[in-house]
N, CA, C and O atoms as a DFTB+ gen file, in Angstrom:
476 C
 N C O
     1  1     -78.340      41.782     -20.325
     2  2     -77.069      41.206     -20.710
     3  2     -76.482      40.492     -19.492
     4  3     -76.496      41.017     -18.379
     5  1     -75.977      39.310     -19.722
     6  2     -75.346      38.529     -18.651
     7  2     -73.834      38.702     -18.741
     8  3     -73.212      38.332     -19.736
     9  1     -73.259      39.263     -17.698
    10  2     -71.817      39.477     -17.644
    11  2     -71.327      39.241     -16.232
    12  3     -72.077      39.442     -15.277
    13  1     -70.077      38.817     -16.079
    14  2     -69.489      38.706     -14.741
    15  2     -69.395      40.089     -14.086
    16  3     -69.262      41.100     -14.776
    17  1     -69.463      40.126     -12.782
    18  2     -69.344      41.388     -12.050
    19  2     -67.920      41.922     -12.153
    20  3     -66.955      41.163     -12.075
    21  1     -67.801      43.219     -12.327
    22  2     -66.485      43.852     -12.407
    23  2     -65.704      43.741     -11.104
    24  3     -64.474      43.787     -11.114
    25  1     -66.409      43.595      -9.978
    26  2     -65.718      43.605      -8.686
    27  2     -65.198      42.230      -8.261
    28  3     -64.725      42.086      -7.133
    29  1     -65.271      41.224      -9.123
    30  2     -64.661      39.933      -8.788
    31  2     -63.164      40.117      -8.640
    32  3     -62.525      40.779      -9.457
    33  1     -62.613      39.531      -7.598
    34  2     -61.180      39.731      -7.354
    35  2     -60.310      38.682      -8.022
    36  3     -59.169      38.964      -8.388
    37  1     -60.842      37.459      -8.186
    38  2     -60.048      36.399      -8.805
    39  2     -60.893      35.600      -9.788
    40  3     -61.895      34.986      -9.421
    41  1     -60.471      35.622     -11.030
    42  2     -61.048      34.803     -12.090
    43  2     -59.902      33.957     -12.620
    44  3     -58.848      34.488     -12.972
    45  1     -60.099      32.656     -12.678
    46  2     -59.039      31.765     -13.129
    47  2     -59.140      31.540     -14.633
    48  3     -60.186      31.137     -15.142
    49  1     -58.050      31.803     -15.330
    50  2     -57.993      31.659     -16.779
    51  2     -57.073      30.500     -17.118
    52  3     -55.892      30.511     -16.772
    53  1     -57.620      29.501     -17.796
    54  2     -56.823      28.377     -18.276
    55  2     -56.055      28.870     -19.503
    56  3     -56.665      29.276     -20.492
    57  1     -54.746      28.838     -19.447
    58  2     -53.927      29.414     -20.511
    59  2     -53.864      28.547     -21.761
    60  3     -53.673      29.057     -22.865
    61  1     -54.021      27.252     -21.591
    62  2     -53.935      26.316     -22.711
    63  2     -55.331      26.141     -23.341
    64  3     -56.313      26.010     -22.611
    65  1     -55.435      26.137     -24.672
    66  2     -56.742      25.914     -25.306
    67  2     -57.304      24.541     -24.940
    68  3     -56.554      23.592     -24.715
    69  1     -58.637      24.450     -24.884
    70  2     -59.290      23.184     -24.558
    71  2     -60.210      22.766     -25.694
    72  3     -60.589      23.579     -26.537
    73  1     -60.558      21.502     -25.702
    74  2     -61.491      20.938     -26.667
    75  2     -62.887      21.468     -26.328
    76  3     -63.412      21.174     -25.254
    77  1     -63.485      22.235     -27.220
    78  2     -64.766      22.864     -26.924
    79  2     -65.963      21.937     -27.079
    80  3     -67.106      22.376     -26.957
    81  1     -65.715      20.676     -27.344
    82  2     -66.805      19.700     -27.250
    83  2     -67.099      19.401     -25.786
    84  3     -68.150      18.852     -25.456
    85  1     -66.161      19.765     -24.904
    86  2     -66.365      19.557     -23.470
    87  2     -67.469      20.483     -22.968
    88  3     -67.524      21.666     -23.302
    89  1     -68.330      19.906     -22.164
    90  2     -69.377      20.683     -21.523
    91  2     -69.065      20.824     -20.045
    92  3     -67.902      20.825     -19.641
    93  1     -70.103      20.942     -19.250
    94  2     -69.944      21.131     -17.815
    95  2     -69.140      19.992     -17.197
    96  3     -68.193      20.247     -16.453
    97  1     -69.492      18.757     -17.486
    98  2     -68.799      17.622     -16.872
    99  2     -67.318      17.598     -17.239
   100  3     -66.464      17.464     -16.362
   101  1     -67.014      17.726     -18.519
   102  2     -65.624      17.676     -18.962
   103  2     -64.786      18.820     -18.427
   104  3     -63.634      18.620     -18.041
   105  1     -65.357      20.025     -18.400
   106  2     -64.608      21.177     -17.907
   107  2     -64.409      21.132     -16.395
   108  3     -63.360      21.534     -15.892
   109  1     -65.420      20.641     -15.668
   110  2     -65.266      20.556     -14.212
   111  2     -64.212      19.506     -13.842
   112  3     -63.465      19.691     -12.882
   113  1     -64.151      18.417     -14.594
   114  2     -63.100      17.415     -14.371
   115  2     -61.730      18.019     -14.701
   116  3     -60.760      17.780     -13.982
   117  1     -61.648      18.789     -15.771
   118  2     -60.391      19.441     -16.147
   119  2     -59.924      20.383     -15.031
   120  3     -58.736      20.417     -14.707
   121  1     -60.852      21.143     -14.445
   122  2     -60.494      22.056     -13.350
   123  2     -59.895      21.281     -12.188
   124  3     -58.869      21.676     -11.632
   125  1     -60.540      20.172     -11.819
   126  2     -60.068      19.417     -10.656
   127  2     -58.816      18.594     -10.955
   128  3     -57.868      18.608     -10.171
   129  1     -58.803      17.879     -12.080
   130  2     -57.714      16.940     -12.366
   131  2     -56.466      17.623     -12.928
   132  3     -55.356      17.351     -12.470
   133  1     -56.637      18.503     -13.911
   134  2     -55.474      19.100     -14.563
   135  2     -55.022      20.407     -13.918
   136  3     -53.824      20.642     -13.758
   137  1     -55.978      21.254     -13.550
   138  2     -55.617      22.526     -12.938
   139  2     -55.422      22.394     -11.429
   140  3     -54.906      23.300     -10.774
   141  1     -55.849      21.236     -10.885
   142  2     -55.731      20.942      -9.457
   143  2     -56.375      22.032      -8.599
   144  3     -55.800      22.507      -7.619
   145  1     -57.594      22.410      -9.006
   146  2     -58.354      23.422      -8.292
   147  2     -59.733      22.859      -7.965
   148  3     -60.123      21.814      -8.487
   149  1     -60.458      23.546      -7.114
   150  2     -61.779      23.103      -6.686
   151  2     -62.855      23.699      -7.583
   152  3     -63.100      24.903      -7.514
   153  1     -63.508      22.892      -8.425
   154  2     -64.549      23.435      -9.307
   155  2     -65.786      23.900      -8.547
   156  3     -66.619      24.612      -9.108
   157  1     -65.923      23.508      -7.266
   158  2     -67.070      23.905      -6.456
   159  2     -66.830      25.210      -5.706
   160  3     -67.670      25.630      -4.910
   161  1     -65.701      25.848      -5.951
   162  2     -65.437      27.136      -5.309
   163  2     -66.348      28.193      -5.941
   164  3     -67.073      27.906      -6.893
   165  1     -66.305      29.398      -5.412
   166  2     -67.148      30.468      -5.951
   167  2     -66.455      31.210      -7.089
   168  3     -66.945      32.249      -7.530
   169  1     -65.344      30.705      -7.563
   170  2     -64.569      31.373      -8.612
   171  2     -65.077      31.008     -10.010
   172  3     -65.730      29.982     -10.205
   173  1     -64.763      31.867     -10.968
   174  2     -65.047      31.601     -12.372
   175  2     -63.817      30.954     -12.999
   176  3     -62.685      31.317     -12.677
   177  1     -64.041      29.997     -13.894
   178  2     -62.969      29.345     -14.644
   179  2     -63.216      29.621     -16.125
   180  3     -64.281      29.303     -16.655
   181  1     -62.228      30.211     -16.786
   182  2     -62.384      30.691     -18.161
   183  2     -61.503      29.861     -19.090
   184  3     -60.340      29.588     -18.794
   185  1     -62.097      29.463     -20.239
   186  2     -61.410      28.610     -21.212
   187  2     -61.592      29.189     -22.609
   188  3     -62.568      29.886     -22.882
   189  1     -60.643      28.892     -23.485
   190  2     -60.792      29.234     -24.897
   191  2     -60.502      28.002     -25.739
   192  3     -59.925      27.028     -25.255
   193  1     -60.909      28.053     -27.007
   194  2     -60.608      26.979     -27.946
   195  2     -59.308      27.305     -28.681
   196  3     -58.734      28.378     -28.497
   197  1     -58.857      26.375     -29.507
   198  2     -57.578      26.542     -30.198
   199  2     -57.573      27.771     -31.109
   200  3     -56.564      28.472     -31.183
   201  1     -58.674      28.041     -31.798
   202  2     -58.710      29.192     -32.712
   203  2     -59.014      30.506     -31.996
   204  3     -59.011      31.565     -32.623
   205  1     -59.278      30.448     -30.692
   206  2     -59.517      31.615     -29.839
   207  2     -60.667      32.495     -30.325
   208  3     -60.633      33.714     -30.161
   209  1     -61.673      31.881     -30.916
   210  2     -62.861      32.649     -31.294
   211  2     -64.044      32.350     -30.375
   212  3     -65.145      32.860     -30.586
   213  1     -63.813      31.515     -29.350
   214  2     -64.850      31.166     -28.390
   215  2     -64.263      31.185     -26.978
   216  3     -63.089      30.884     -26.761
   217  1     -65.124      31.548     -26.031
   218  2     -64.777      31.501     -24.612
   219  2     -65.903      30.802     -23.881
   220  3     -67.079      31.033     -24.165
   221  1     -65.537      29.938     -22.930
   222  2     -66.503      29.335     -22.011
   223  2     -66.105      29.717     -20.595
   224  3     -64.924      29.754     -20.250
   225  1     -67.120      30.001     -19.782
   226  2     -66.903      30.325     -18.371
   227  2     -67.724      29.343     -17.546
   228  3     -68.943      29.252     -17.694
   229  1     -67.046      28.621     -16.688
   230  2     -67.674      27.628     -15.815
   231  2     -67.645      28.134     -14.381
   232  3     -66.635      28.665     -13.919
   233  1     -68.761      27.966     -13.681
   234  2     -68.782      28.311     -12.261
   235  2     -69.872      27.541     -11.534
   236  3     -70.861      27.107     -12.125
   237  1     -69.660      27.386     -10.237
   238  2     -70.607      26.712      -9.354
   239  2     -71.462      27.773      -8.682
   240  3     -70.941      28.746      -8.137
   241  1     -72.777      27.583      -8.723
   242  2     -73.692      28.519      -8.082
   243  2     -74.629      27.754      -7.157
   244  3     -75.576      27.114      -7.613
   245  1     -74.366      27.823      -5.875
   246  2     -75.153      27.214      -4.795
   247  2     -75.434      25.729      -4.940
   248  3     -74.995      24.938      -4.105
   249  1     -76.153      25.331      -5.980
   250  2     -76.595      23.942      -6.093
   251  2     -76.390      23.344      -7.483
   252  3     -76.993      22.322      -7.812
   253  1     -75.555      23.965      -8.292
   254  2     -75.306      23.420      -9.623
   255  2     -74.300      24.246     -10.406
   256  3     -74.018      25.396     -10.068
   257  1     -73.766      23.641     -11.453
   258  2     -72.812      24.324     -12.318
   259  2     -73.547      25.177     -13.343
   260  3     -74.653      24.849     -13.772
   261  1     -72.909      26.276     -13.723
   262  2     -73.383      27.142     -14.800
   263  2     -72.273      27.208     -15.845
   264  3     -71.088      27.207     -15.512
   265  1     -72.673      27.266     -17.106
   266  2     -71.708      27.375     -18.195
   267  2     -72.168      28.486     -19.123
   268  3     -73.295      28.476     -19.618
   269  1     -71.286      29.434     -19.349
   270  2     -71.564      30.595     -20.177
   271  2     -70.609      30.552     -21.353
   272  3     -69.441      30.201     -21.184
   273  1     -71.087      30.907     -22.559
   274  2     -70.222      30.851     -23.741
   275  2     -70.414      32.087     -24.597
   276  3     -71.524      32.603     -24.723
   277  1     -69.324      32.557     -25.186
   278  2     -69.367      33.627     -26.174
   279  2     -68.597      33.173     -27.404
   280  3     -67.508      32.609     -27.300
   281  1     -69.187      33.431     -28.584
   282  2     -68.552      33.104     -29.863
   283  2     -68.402      34.382     -30.661
   284  3     -69.366      35.126     -30.841
   285  1     -67.194      34.639     -31.140
   286  2     -66.955      35.809     -31.986
   287  2     -67.302      35.485     -33.431
   288  3     -67.032      34.383     -33.909
   289  1     -67.889      36.425     -34.110
   290  2     -68.208      36.248     -35.527
   291  2     -67.004      36.580     -36.407
   292  3     -66.846      36.017     -37.491
   293  1     -66.169      37.482     -35.944
   294  2     -64.931      37.840     -36.637
   295  2     -63.876      38.081     -35.571
   296  3     -64.200      38.289     -34.402
   297  1     -62.629      38.054     -35.972
   298  2     -61.491      38.290     -35.093
   299  2     -61.317      37.158     -34.082
   300  3     -61.994      36.132     -34.159
   301  1     -60.412      37.355     -33.147
   302  2     -60.088      36.352     -32.135
   303  2     -59.895      37.052     -30.799
   304  3     -59.598      38.245     -30.741
   305  1     -60.068      36.293     -29.735
   306  2     -59.783      36.832     -28.415
   307  2     -58.275      36.967     -28.252
   308  3     -57.514      36.103     -28.688
   309  1     -57.858      38.037     -27.633
   310  2     -56.443      38.251     -27.330
   311  2     -56.149      37.514     -26.035
   312  3     -56.318      38.052     -24.941
   313  1     -55.707      36.277     -26.181
   314  2     -55.528      35.421     -25.009
   315  2     -54.256      35.784     -24.283
   316  3     -53.299      36.285     -24.874
   317  1     -54.264      35.523     -22.999
   318  2     -53.096      35.802     -22.177
   319  2     -51.931      34.912     -22.604
   320  3     -52.136      33.790     -23.067
   321  1     -50.749      35.403     -22.452
   322  2     -49.557      34.677     -22.866
   323  2     -49.338      33.431     -22.002
   324  3     -49.661      33.404     -20.815
   325  1     -48.780      32.412     -22.639
   326  2     -48.457      31.186     -21.917
   327  2     -47.379      31.483     -20.875
   328  3     -46.438      32.236     -21.128
   329  1     -47.534      30.896     -19.737
   330  2     -46.570      31.053     -18.651
   331  2     -46.127      29.668     -18.197
   332  3     -46.460      28.660     -18.821
   333  1     -45.396      29.633     -17.139
   334  2     -44.955      28.355     -16.592
   335  2     -46.106      27.581     -15.968
   336  3     -45.992      26.381     -15.720
   337  1     -47.204      28.262     -15.716
   338  2     -48.356      27.653     -15.062
   339  2     -49.471      27.386     -16.074
   340  3     -49.507      27.985     -17.149
   341  1     -50.375      26.484     -15.714
   342  2     -51.502      26.160     -16.585
   343  2     -52.637      27.161     -16.448
   344  3     -53.524      27.231     -17.299
   345  1     -52.601      27.944     -15.356
   346  2     -53.688      28.869     -15.071
   347  2     -53.120      30.173     -14.526
   348  3     -52.070      30.180     -13.883
   349  1     -53.814      31.271     -14.784
   350  2     -53.450      32.563     -14.217
   351  2     -54.726      33.223     -13.714
   352  3     -55.827      32.765     -14.019
   353  1     -54.584      34.284     -12.955
   354  2     -55.760      34.981     -12.445
   355  2     -55.847      36.384     -13.020
   356  3     -54.839      37.047     -13.266
   357  1     -57.090      36.816     -13.226
   358  2     -57.391      38.179     -13.618
   359  2     -58.579      38.632     -12.769
   360  3     -59.156      37.832     -12.032
   361  1     -58.939      39.891     -12.868
   362  2     -60.096      40.413     -12.134
   363  2     -61.348      40.308     -12.999
   364  3     -61.269      40.017     -14.192
   365  1     -62.482      40.545     -12.393
   366  2     -63.738      40.569     -13.137
   367  2     -63.737      41.652     -14.200
   368  3     -64.243      41.436     -15.301
   369  1     -63.176      42.816     -13.890
   370  2     -63.107      43.897     -14.872
   371  2     -62.230      43.495     -16.052
   372  3     -62.578      43.756     -17.204
   373  1     -61.093      42.858     -15.767
   374  2     -60.223      42.409     -16.855
   375  2     -60.912      41.350     -17.708
   376  3     -60.729      41.328     -18.925
   377  1     -61.704      40.471     -17.090
   378  2     -62.466      39.480     -17.853
   379  2     -63.455      40.174     -18.782
   380  3     -63.586      39.785     -19.943
   381  1     -64.139      41.178     -18.300
   382  2     -65.078      41.902     -19.157
   383  2     -64.365      42.626     -20.287
   384  3     -64.887      42.707     -21.399
   385  1     -63.173      43.154     -20.011
   386  2     -62.384      43.756     -21.078
   387  2     -62.019      42.699     -22.120
   388  3     -62.096      42.957     -23.321
   389  1     -61.623      41.511     -21.662
   390  2     -61.289      40.417     -22.571
   391  2     -62.501      40.038     -23.419
   392  3     -62.373      39.830     -24.626
   393  1     -63.680      39.947     -22.791
   394  2     -64.912      39.610     -23.513
   395  2     -65.290      40.698     -24.518
   396  3     -65.915      40.410     -25.538
   397  1     -64.915      41.939     -24.234
   398  2     -65.178      43.044     -25.158
   399  2     -64.178      43.088     -26.311
   400  3     -64.320      43.885     -27.239
   401  1     -63.169      42.225     -26.242
   402  2     -62.198      42.161     -27.323
   403  2     -60.915      42.906     -27.065
   404  3     -60.099      43.063     -27.974
   405  1     -60.714      43.368     -25.849
   406  2     -59.488      44.098     -25.549
   407  2     -58.302      43.153     -25.437
   408  3     -58.406      42.052     -24.897
   409  1     -57.186      43.609     -25.958
   410  2     -55.904      42.985     -25.691
   411  2     -55.467      43.560     -24.349
   412  3     -55.176      44.753     -24.255
   413  1     -55.418      42.733     -23.314
   414  2     -55.124      43.239     -21.978
   415  2     -53.734      43.861     -21.881
   416  3     -53.472      44.651     -20.974
   417  1     -52.856      43.518     -22.794
   418  2     -51.520      44.111     -22.782
   419  2     -51.513      45.484     -23.452
   420  3     -50.813      46.387     -22.994
   421  1     -52.286      45.657     -24.535
   422  2     -52.275      46.913     -25.287
   423  2     -53.515      47.768     -25.047
   424  3     -53.531      48.947     -25.401
   425  1     -54.564      47.179     -24.441
   426  2     -55.835      47.858     -24.180
   427  2     -56.460      48.442     -25.454
   428  3     -56.913      49.587     -25.477
   429  1     -56.470      47.620     -26.513
   430  2     -57.132      47.987     -27.764
   431  2     -58.259      46.991     -28.012
   432  3     -58.024      45.785     -27.939
   433  1     -59.490      47.460     -28.306
   434  2     -60.621      46.550     -28.491
   435  2     -60.756      46.058     -29.926
   436  3     -60.118      46.570     -30.846
   437  1     -61.612      45.041     -30.089
   438  2     -62.052      44.624     -31.425
   439  2     -62.937      45.712     -32.010
   440  3     -63.402      46.599     -31.294
   441  1     -63.166      45.638     -33.307
   442  2     -64.137      46.524     -33.942
   443  2     -65.541      46.081     -33.558
   444  3     -65.801      44.884     -33.431
   445  1     -66.440      47.027     -33.372
   446  2     -67.832      46.707     -33.067
   447  2     -68.522      46.289     -34.365
   448  3     -68.390      46.958     -35.390
   449  1     -69.263      45.168     -34.310
   450  2     -69.985      44.678     -35.477
   451  2     -71.468      44.959     -35.302
   452  3     -72.007      44.818     -34.204
   453  1     -72.128      45.357     -36.387
   454  2     -73.572      45.622     -36.367
   455  2     -74.232      44.811     -37.465
   456  3     -73.960      45.014     -38.648
   457  1     -75.111      43.882     -37.067
   458  2     -75.839      43.050     -38.002
   459  2     -77.325      43.323     -37.859
   460  3     -77.785      43.752     -36.801
   461  1     -78.077      43.074     -38.927
   462  2     -79.527      43.245     -38.846
   463  2     -80.269      41.938     -39.035
   464  3     -81.471      41.871     -38.779
   465  1     -79.561      40.868     -39.488
   466  2     -80.219      39.584     -39.702
   467  2     -79.203      38.454     -39.584
   468  3     -78.018      38.638     -39.861
   469  1     -79.678      37.293     -39.172
   470  2     -78.824      36.117     -39.101
   471  2     -78.834      35.359     -40.434
   472  3     -77.957      34.532     -40.683
   473  1     -79.813      35.636     -41.280
   474  2     -79.963      34.921     -42.560
   475  2     -79.062      35.467     -43.633
   476  3     -79.074      34.972     -44.760
């Protein structure tokens, strides 16, 4: 399983939903132009779509960008509340809790789903 390390101290979360047709190029430009941050840093940048059923994580690794995505089959991610800023920070552990479906304010997870076939 590929997951961010729990010991990450700063993960940047874009609070505003983004167009999920954007890939590496579009998201890296968004990080630099709109969030006014360095996409080449060692930090993770986390995005959600308008319906909050998908998350993308963008990061730079030595010699290239990596893009990780998770799509929920049911329910929605409990996204962080809008603030005066376009971005907020969380820890690696909090990111993993978010990916597990936890509402970071209430610490309640999504229901676990068990499927046996995609058909």
